[in-house]
C-alpha positions as a LaTeX table, in Angstrom:
\begin{tabular}{lrrr}
\hline
Residue & $x$ (\AA) & $y$ (\AA) & $z$ (\AA) \\
\hline
Met1 & $-0.16$ & 0.08 & 0.02 \\
Thr2 & 1.65 & 3.26 & $-1.06$ \\
Leu3 & 1.69 & 6.08 & 1.79 \\
Ser4 & $-0.02$ & 9.20 & 1.42 \\
Asp5 & 1.91 & 12.51 & 1.05 \\
Glu6 & 1.56 & 13.38 & 4.84 \\
Asp7 & 2.91 & 9.84 & 5.78 \\
Val8 & 5.94 & 10.23 & 3.31 \\
Gly9 & 6.58 & 13.69 & 5.14 \\
Ser10 & 6.77 & 11.91 & 8.48 \\
Leu11 & 8.86 & 9.29 & 7.06 \\
Arg12 & 11.60 & 12.31 & 5.82 \\
Arg13 & 11.26 & 13.69 & 9.28 \\
Gly14 & 12.26 & 10.36 & 10.62 \\
Gln15 & 8.94 & 9.69 & 12.32 \\
Cys16 & 6.92 & 6.53 & 12.11 \\
Pro17 & 3.37 & 7.11 & 10.36 \\
Ala18 & 1.97 & 4.16 & 12.18 \\
Cys19 & 2.90 & 5.00 & 16.16 \\
Lys20 & 4.37 & 8.63 & 15.71 \\
Asn21 & 7.73 & 7.34 & 17.35 \\
Trp22 & 10.97 & 8.94 & 16.40 \\
Gly23 & 13.62 & 6.72 & 14.64 \\
Phe24 & 14.27 & 3.70 & 12.19 \\
Ile25 & 16.35 & 0.80 & 11.87 \\
Pro26 & 17.61 & 0.31 & 8.22 \\
Gly27 & 16.62 & $-2.91$ & 6.68 \\
Pro28 & 17.73 & $-4.64$ & 3.58 \\
Arg29 & 18.33 & $-2.37$ & 0.31 \\
Gly30 & 18.71 & $-2.89$ & $-3.53$ \\
Gly31 & 18.77 & $-0.50$ & $-6.19$ \\
Ala32 & 17.05 & 2.98 & $-5.30$ \\
Gly33 & 15.13 & 1.39 & $-2.31$ \\
Gln34 & 15.49 & 0.29 & 1.15 \\
Asn35 & 13.15 & $-1.19$ & 4.01 \\
Ile36 & 13.21 & 0.81 & 7.19 \\
Tyr37 & 11.63 & $-0.22$ & 10.53 \\
Cys38 & 10.34 & 1.51 & 13.45 \\
Cys39 & 12.72 & 1.89 & 16.45 \\
Asn40 & 9.76 & 1.10 & 18.54 \\
Pro41 & 9.68 & $-2.44$ & 19.51 \\
Val42 & 5.97 & $-2.58$ & 20.07 \\
Cys43 & 5.38 & $-0.86$ & 16.71 \\
Arg44 & 8.04 & $-2.70$ & 14.40 \\
Ala45 & 6.16 & $-1.03$ & 11.36 \\
Gly46 & 8.02 & $-1.59$ & 8.00 \\
Phe47 & 8.43 & 0.66 & 5.14 \\
Met48 & 10.17 & 0.18 & 1.87 \\
Val49 & 11.24 & 3.81 & 0.65 \\
Ala50 & 12.76 & 5.12 & $-2.56$ \\
Pro51 & 14.90 & 6.75 & $-3.22$ \\
Arg52 & 16.99 & 5.78 & $-0.06$ \\
His53 & 18.17 & 9.26 & 0.43 \\
Asn54 & 15.36 & 11.57 & $-0.52$ \\
Ile55 & 12.24 & 9.80 & 0.05 \\
His56 & 9.64 & 10.37 & $-2.79$ \\
Leu57 & 7.83 & 7.09 & $-2.57$ \\
Ala58 & 6.87 & 4.70 & 0.42 \\
Gln59 & 5.05 & 1.94 & 0.86 \\
Arg60 & 3.95 & $-0.22$ & 4.07 \\
Val61 & 5.45 & $-3.74$ & 4.18 \\
Gly62 & 4.50 & $-5.25$ & 7.15 \\
Glu63 & 6.53 & $-5.73$ & 10.50 \\
Ala64 & 10.34 & $-6.10$ & 11.13 \\
Pro65 & 11.60 & $-9.46$ & 11.80 \\
Asp66 & 12.46 & $-10.26$ & 15.39 \\
Cys67 & 16.15 & $-10.67$ & 14.95 \\
His68 & 16.13 & $-6.87$ & 14.85 \\
Tyr69 & 14.85 & $-6.29$ & 18.42 \\
Pro70 & 16.58 & $-5.53$ & 20.83 \\
Pro71 & 20.23 & $-5.42$ & 19.05 \\
Gln72 & 21.23 & $-9.31$ & 19.02 \\
Val73 & 24.43 & $-11.15$ & 18.87 \\
His74 & 24.28 & $-13.00$ & 15.58 \\
Ile75 & 26.35 & $-16.23$ & 14.48 \\
Leu76 & 28.32 & $-15.14$ & 11.32 \\
Ser77 & 29.20 & $-17.69$ & 8.60 \\
Gly78 & 30.75 & $-17.06$ & 5.27 \\
Gly79 & 30.30 & $-13.27$ & 5.73 \\
Gln80 & 26.63 & $-13.52$ & 6.69 \\
Ala81 & 24.44 & $-13.75$ & 9.73 \\
Leu82 & 22.66 & $-17.25$ & 9.88 \\
Cys83 & 19.49 & $-15.65$ & 10.29 \\
Ile84 & 20.02 & $-13.71$ & 7.16 \\
Phe85 & 19.86 & $-10.62$ & 9.10 \\
His86 & 20.00 & $-7.17$ & 7.01 \\
Gly87 & 19.88 & $-9.28$ & 3.58 \\
Tyr88 & 21.82 & $-8.41$ & 0.67 \\
Leu89 & 22.61 & $-5.40$ & $-1.60$ \\
Thr90 & 22.26 & $-5.17$ & $-5.46$ \\
Ile91 & 25.34 & $-4.29$ & $-7.06$ \\
Asp92 & 24.59 & $-3.35$ & $-10.74$ \\
Asn93 & 27.92 & $-2.91$ & $-12.17$ \\
Gly94 & 27.18 & $-4.42$ & $-15.42$ \\
Pro95 & 24.84 & $-7.43$ & $-16.32$ \\
Pro96 & 23.76 & $-9.45$ & $-14.56$ \\
Pro97 & 23.11 & $-7.39$ & $-11.23$ \\
Arg98 & 24.86 & $-9.02$ & $-8.44$ \\
Met99 & 23.42 & $-9.87$ & $-4.87$ \\
Val100 & 26.05 & $-9.66$ & $-2.05$ \\
Pro101 & 25.37 & $-9.87$ & 1.55 \\
Val102 & 25.41 & $-6.78$ & 3.89 \\
Thr103 & 28.35 & $-7.03$ & 5.85 \\
Pro104 & 28.49 & $-6.50$ & 9.63 \\
Asp105 & 30.27 & $-2.90$ & 9.25 \\
Met106 & 26.62 & $-1.70$ & 7.94 \\
Trp107 & 24.46 & $-3.30$ & 10.57 \\
Pro108 & 22.69 & $-1.12$ & 12.81 \\
Ile109 & 24.19 & $-0.02$ & 16.08 \\
Gly110 & 23.97 & $-2.49$ & 18.72 \\
His111 & 24.10 & $-5.52$ & 16.78 \\
Ser112 & 27.24 & $-7.73$ & 16.63 \\
Trp113 & 28.34 & $-11.23$ & 15.64 \\
Val114 & 30.24 & $-14.29$ & 16.82 \\
Gly115 & 31.46 & $-17.26$ & 14.82 \\
Arg116 & 30.04 & $-20.65$ & 14.91 \\
Glu117 & 32.70 & $-21.88$ & 17.17 \\
Glu118 & 31.43 & $-19.09$ & 19.88 \\
Phe119 & 27.35 & $-20.01$ & 19.37 \\
Glu120 & 26.76 & $-20.23$ & 22.81 \\
Leu121 & 27.42 & $-16.36$ & 23.01 \\
Ala122 & 24.83 & $-15.73$ & 20.43 \\
Thr123 & 21.54 & $-14.03$ & 21.41 \\
Cys124 & 19.57 & $-14.27$ & 18.15 \\
Pro125 & 17.04 & $-17.11$ & 18.52 \\
Gln126 & 16.81 & $-17.52$ & 14.70 \\
Cys127 & 20.90 & $-17.86$ & 14.38 \\
Arg128 & 21.20 & $-20.40$ & 17.09 \\
Thr129 & 18.22 & $-22.61$ & 15.52 \\
Gln130 & 20.15 & $-22.51$ & 12.22 \\
Ala131 & 23.46 & $-23.39$ & 14.13 \\
Ala132 & 21.87 & $-26.37$ & 15.72 \\
Ser133 & 20.62 & $-27.75$ & 12.51 \\
\hline
\end{tabular}
């Protein structure tokens, strides 16, 4: 569902149109668009915004996954969290475009990682479940 101009204005100011809380957690991005999630763990509203740096279009895209709240310690394997936290970036440097994992240096503040050998230190339930399988 495409948002109204008033709601897009709220997003530009950093205010969630759903709960009126301030601040967003960046989510997966690709091309000109990016998903953002309300910082309020009770609301967790998700929005797809485009373009990323000067929002002109926004759509409601459900709720943020549990792995974003509160900041978690994820298990990293092959450069990507086992829960696929934060998803992938689309790199369009010639046909065909490539999908590359978002590296931990681009994760929201507070999230961190451990390797598979330190799985007991992980707090992300999805990563721990994936490590056990």
